[in-house]
Each structure stands twice: as C-alpha cells, then as structure tokens.
N, C-alpha and C positions, 0 to 999 in steps of 0.2 A: 504494500500500500504506499503510496504517494505521502510524504511527510506535509502536503497541505490536505491533503483527501480528508472530505468528509465522515468516510469509514473509519479512520484510523482515530482522527478526533470522538467519532462514538465510541468505538474501543476501549479508548484510555478511558473516557468519562465513565464508562460502565466498568473497567476493572476497578475505577476509584469509588466508585458508588459499593460495589460489590466489597472493597476492602472496610468502606466504613460500616458496611451490614454485620459483616463476620466480624469486625471487632467489636461491635454489640454482642453480636451471640456468644460469642465463645469468652468474652473477659471474665463473667464470671468463674469460668472453670479454671482460669489464670489467675486466681485468686491468693493461690497459695505462697510462701516464702521460700519452696523449694527455687534450686537454679532454675529447673526444667521451667518452671512458672513464668520466673522473672525474664528468662531466654525469651517466652512467648508474648509475654507483654510487650517486650522488647521490638519483637518482629513484626506485629500487630501494629506498632506505632510507624515504627519506619517504612511499612509497605503502604501503609493509609499517606500518609505525608507525600511518598516518592509516587505515588499514582494520583493524588491533588495537582503535587506540582507538575506534574508532566502533561495534565491537563491543560491547568493554568498556561504552561508554556506553549501549548500547541493552540491554545485560545490567542493568546498574544500574537505566536508569529502570523496565525492565518490573518489579524487584524493588519499588523503593521507590515508583512511580508519582509519579514526580517531575511530569511532563510526559504529558496524556490523547492529544494529535493535533499535529500539526504546525501546526495556528493556536496550542495553546496554548505548543509551544517559543518559536514567533517572535513570539508576543504579538501575534496577530493578531484573535485571538477575543473579544473585546471587546464584542461586541454580543449575545450571546445574551441572554437577560432572566433576571433574579434576581426571583425574589417568593417572599413566605412563605406557606407552605400549613399552617394549622390543625389539628391534630390533636384529634378530640373522643373520648373511651372511652363507650362504651354502658353506662348506668348506673352507679351508685355516686353518692354524693351532690354673721468676719475672721479671715485667717490669724494663728496665733501664731506666734511666734517660734519655728523650728524649732530643735532643739538635740538632744542627746544624751536631754536632761531627758525629753524630748517622744518620744522613740523615733527621730525624723525629722532627720536631719544633712543641711542644702543645701549642695551642695557645689559649685553654679554656677546661672546663670539665664540663658533663652536668648529672644529673641523668637520668637514661635509667626508662622506664616501664610506663612512663605515669602515669595514676592515681594509679598504684601500688606503684612507687615511691621505697622509702626504701633506704638503702644503699647499695653498690657495692656487698657486700653479699648477698644481697637478689633479684635486679633486674638489677647487672651491671652496666656499665658505660661507656658513650660516651665521648670519647676527641674529638675536633677539632685539627686539624693538617695540619700541612704541609708539603709536604715530596719532599725532594729535592735531584736529580739526582747526581752522581759524573761521571759516564760515558755518560749520556746523554746531562749534563747541562740543563736539565728540571724541574722543581717545579711545584708542584700542591697541592691546599688546597682540604681537607677532612677531614671524619672523621674514628675513629677506636671504633668500640663496642667491649667491652672487657663483657662475658657473667659471670654469677654470679659464675659459677666455676674456674674462673681467681683467684678468691680472698677468693676460700675458701681451707684450708687447707688440707684437703681431696686430692686435686690438686697441693699443695705446688710443688710436684716435677714431674707434668707433664707439657709438652709443649703440647699447644693445636694446633689442625689445623686450618689454614686461608683460608678463601673465601675474593678473592676481589671481591667486587660490582661495576660496571660500568652503569651510566646514559648513553640518547640517545647522539645525537647531539643536538644542544651544550650544553644542559644537565646542571642542578645544583647538586652539593650533597647533598642540603638540599631535595631535593624531596626524596632522599633513606631514608630519616628519615620523612617528612612531608607527603608524597604522598604514599610512598609505604612501610613506616615502617619495615625496615627490622629489626631494634633490637628488636621491638616489636611482630614479627612475630617469631623470634628466643624463645624469650623470653616464648611466647604462647606453642611452639612447646617442650621446654624445659621441662615446668612443666605440659605437656601429656605425657612425655616419648615417644617422637615421633621424636626427634633429639639430634645429641651429639654435645656437647658445641663447638662451633667455634668462632674463632676473626674474626671479619667483618673488612674490608679495604674498605670505602666506597670514591669512587672518579666517577669522569666523565672524558670520554675521550678526552676532547678537553684541551691539553696542551700547546699548542702554540695557544691559541686564537687572532685573531677570525676565524683560518683557522683549517676545517677539514682536519683532517690527516690520518683518518680511522686507526688510529692507527699503521700507519705505521713508517718505517725509509725512510722517503723522501730522495733522491739522493741529497746533496748540501743543506739539509733541517732539520725542527725539526725529530730527535732520538726519535718518540714516542714510536715503537716497544720495543726498549732498555731501555727506561724509564719503562715500564711496567714487562719487559720481564727480567729484570737485576736489576735494580736501586730499585725497590718498593719492592721486596722480600730481597735485601739485606739490604736497612733500616729498615724495621719493623721486622725481625729478631732480630736486634741489638738493637731495642727499647724494645722489647717485649720479653716476654718470651713464643715465639712461636716454632711450629716443623719447619724443614728445609726440604727442597725435593720435589719431584715433588708428591710422595705419601702424602703429606701433605697440599699439596696447590692447591686450585681450585679457578676458576674465574669465575663469570656469569653477565648478564648485557642483557638489553632491548633494543633493535633498534640496532643502532651505537653498541652498548654496546654488543647488543650478536653477533655482528658480530665479535668483536673485540675478546668477549669470544672465540670463538671459532677456531679463526684465531691464537691467542698463545697458545692455547692449542694442534691443530694440525703444527704448525710450531715448538712448542718450548716444547716437551713434556718433556724435562729436568728441566721444570720450572714449570710447570702446566701438573697434572696429569688427571683433570676433568676437564669440562666446561660446561656452562649450556647458552642456547642461548634462551631469551623471543620474538620471534617476529623479532629475527633477518634475517638478509641477506645472502646472501652469496659469493657476490663479490663487491669489494669496488667502492663506488660509486666515480663518476667524474663529479664535475659541477663546477660554479663558487666558488663554498666553500672552492673546495678541490686543486684547481690549479693541475699541472703537479705530480700527485703522484710518477711517476715511472721513470723521466729523459728519456722519451722515449724509455724506456727498454721492447719490447715486451714481455721478458722475466719475469720480473716483474710483469707487468699486469696480465699474463696467472698464474702466483703463487699466486696471490693474490686472485684468484677464486676458493674458497673452493670445490666446484664440480670437477672441472677441477685437482685438487690436488690427490682427491680422485680417479679420474680415471687413472693418469698419473703419481703417484707418489706413493713411499710405504706407508703403511699406519701407520700410529702414533697409537703405546699402550698408549692409551687414551680412558677415558669414556666420552661421550657428551649426553647430553639432550637436545632436541630442541622441542619448543612450536609452535601451528600454529593455524589457525581455519579455517573452511571449507567455513566459512561465514565471512566476514568483512578484513581477512587479503591479501593482494596481493601475501606473499609468499608461499601460501599453495601448489600449484606443483611445485615450487624448495623447499620445505622443502620433499617432497616425492622423488625429484628426488636426493638429498642429501641423504637422508636414505636408497635408494637403492642403492647406490654407496658405501656404508659402507661396508668392509670386514676387516677381523681378522688382526692383534691384537687388534684392535678398535673395540669399542662397542658403540652400540648407543640405547638410548631410547628416547619417544615422547611423547607430551601430544598433543591432538588434542579435541579442543573444538568445539563444535557446531556451535557457533557464538561467535565473539568477535571481534571490532579492534581494531588498533592499538594505545593503548592508556591506562591510568594508571589503570581504571578500573578492563580491560582483566588481567594484570598483577599482581593486586590484588588479582584476583582467584588462581593465577597461585604460586606464590611464596611462599605458605605455603605448596605445594607439592613440587615444584623443590628445596627450599632451603634444607630441610631435604634432600633429594636426593644427594644433591652435599656434605653436611657433611658426609652422610653414604658412600662416595667415598673417604674421606679424615680419616688421622690416625694420632693418637697422636704420639709423639715424644718420 
C-alpha cells in the first residue's frame, strides 16, 4: 500500500483502535506485581502509543504532503530523472566594507565546500550577515555565498550576478546551508562546468516574526515586499562586487519562498528578471499566522493571486521555472493551470517529478538542475 493511500491510513487507524480496546480489555489481567504483568502493561502502552502516533503521522503527511511514497520517506528515491521542460505560449510577440552604512552587517565568515574546504579562491566563502532595509525599516539575518570566481584575479573586473534564495515559512536560513547546501551545489556545478558563477543571498521570508507576511507590503503593517525588492538589492550591491539590474538578479525559493519568488518577478520585473519556485503555490495564504494581509482590499487580494494576474494583467517580461510532482504535491493542478496561462513576453519552464513530497528530499533533487537554470538566465555586469 502506498504511503499516502487511504487504505493504509484506515488500516493503521484500525490497529490503533484495536490497541486501545485491547488495552482496556486485558488491563485487569495485568494488574499483578510479577514481572510478566509489568512487561505486559508496558507492552500495551507502547503498542497503543506507537499505533496512535503512526496514525497521526499519516494524517499529517497526507494533509501537508511531506512525503509522496515510501522511497521519498526513506530517502531511497533519488534516481528519478529531473529535467527542465520549456513552455511556449502560442501567439503574441570587489567586496566593499560590510556594515550598517551599506545595509549589510557582517556577523561571521566560514569556509565553503565542506570536505573540500580550502581557500576562498578554491571553494568560495560564506558570510553570515544582517541586511537592514532603509525603505522598509526591516532587517533579517542570513548568509551570502561568494563563489571562488569572486576571489579570482581573472574575475577581478567582473561583477557577478546574484540569486536571492528563500526558505519556506517560518523557515531558518541555516537550512539553505545545512539541509539543502546551496553553496555546495553551486561549487559542484561550477566544477563540472554546468553553471555560471553566481553570488547567493540566502534568507528566509519571515522578516516580521512570528507573522507570515506572504512577502507582501501589508497595509499599515510590515513592508516585506519593499524589503526584498528594494532594500536587499540596494544593500547587497553596495556591499559586494555584483552586477545590478533585473538581467543580473534572480530569486528562488521553496514553498512560501517559491510563491514569494514568483511574486517578486511578476510584480517587479524591474528588480528580478528570473525566478524559480520549488513546490510553491500561486496565491497568498490567509490564516491565523498571516492576519489580514490586504487591509480589506479585494483588489490587493486578487492581485496576490498569480494565476489571476496572468489572466487579467499584462504579462511581465521575465523567465520563470516552477516545479511540482504528479504524486505527493498538492499544487500539481494549480501548476498546470499557471503554465497554461503564461503568454509572451513571459517565458516559463517546469520540472515535474513522478513523485515527491513537500520536503527537503524533493527539493534536494531539484536544486542541482534549478539553480544552474537560474544562473543561465542571469548575466554579469
């Protein structure tokens, strides 16, 4: 039986119920003080708890789509092909001194490359930073990865492109290093000659914790969109030797970060010329963590729906890559609808896995293809 099948959930739930009923029935017989009775009581308690936890785990997995199947759960499904499919609509036409003055405060430096280690010229450098926004008044901690080419004499007069990478909500920017290893992926792809050198700015979208702003400028609230679209590019460009302009800046993310990436590129093509959404969705979530994001405005609510934008507003001149899975992702149908609505001058590509849940394992399969795709759509200054 499949991990997400209703039959498995029903079976495990029946086992849990049987354990509860069985415990009630046999408990009087296990009331003695001898060791067999004690072991019997422990056994019934453990069995009941394990069966209950398994039921709750399956319910949560089916609801949130963490894992699509057993291979996904056990991490044994890494051999499925990951390929980009292009979609074409018919018709239509040197690092500066980092500090508060530039908006980037350096908090620490680390060698990149894991076991490869070595000098910045060999493996690059990871800087832990705090980026403060003058226009939004917001600030967030994150990381900047400078690839080896940033320190190479050959590139001394080159300004590298930039990819802003976002986690999901609430997220932790460290996961982009420890769980998804973006610097390691770039270093590997650079070594294989399959990626252009790109500076990575690793952040989380939660810039007004604990609130989930969905990367919006909330009326009379946090100006998250302004932070990522205006403040971050300005601060990073002032602190590092990077190119400027939408042709040189891209954004990608997973889950909420994927929605944010598409949102930024589609609403602000003057800031980001390309975007990648890993398992992202297409309209802003509204729940207890978000509060009122739109100030009661029906217009703002509609405009936060990216599929509505494609159907009712002029298409932006940007390139996007979206990923989904036929089994295990709840956004599969919405992704097909989004791709069908794309029209020139916007261009869209996609990665569709046969199976893969809403989790780090799935994104880990996609990033080695998606990150070079983004870099290919950016240019040096």
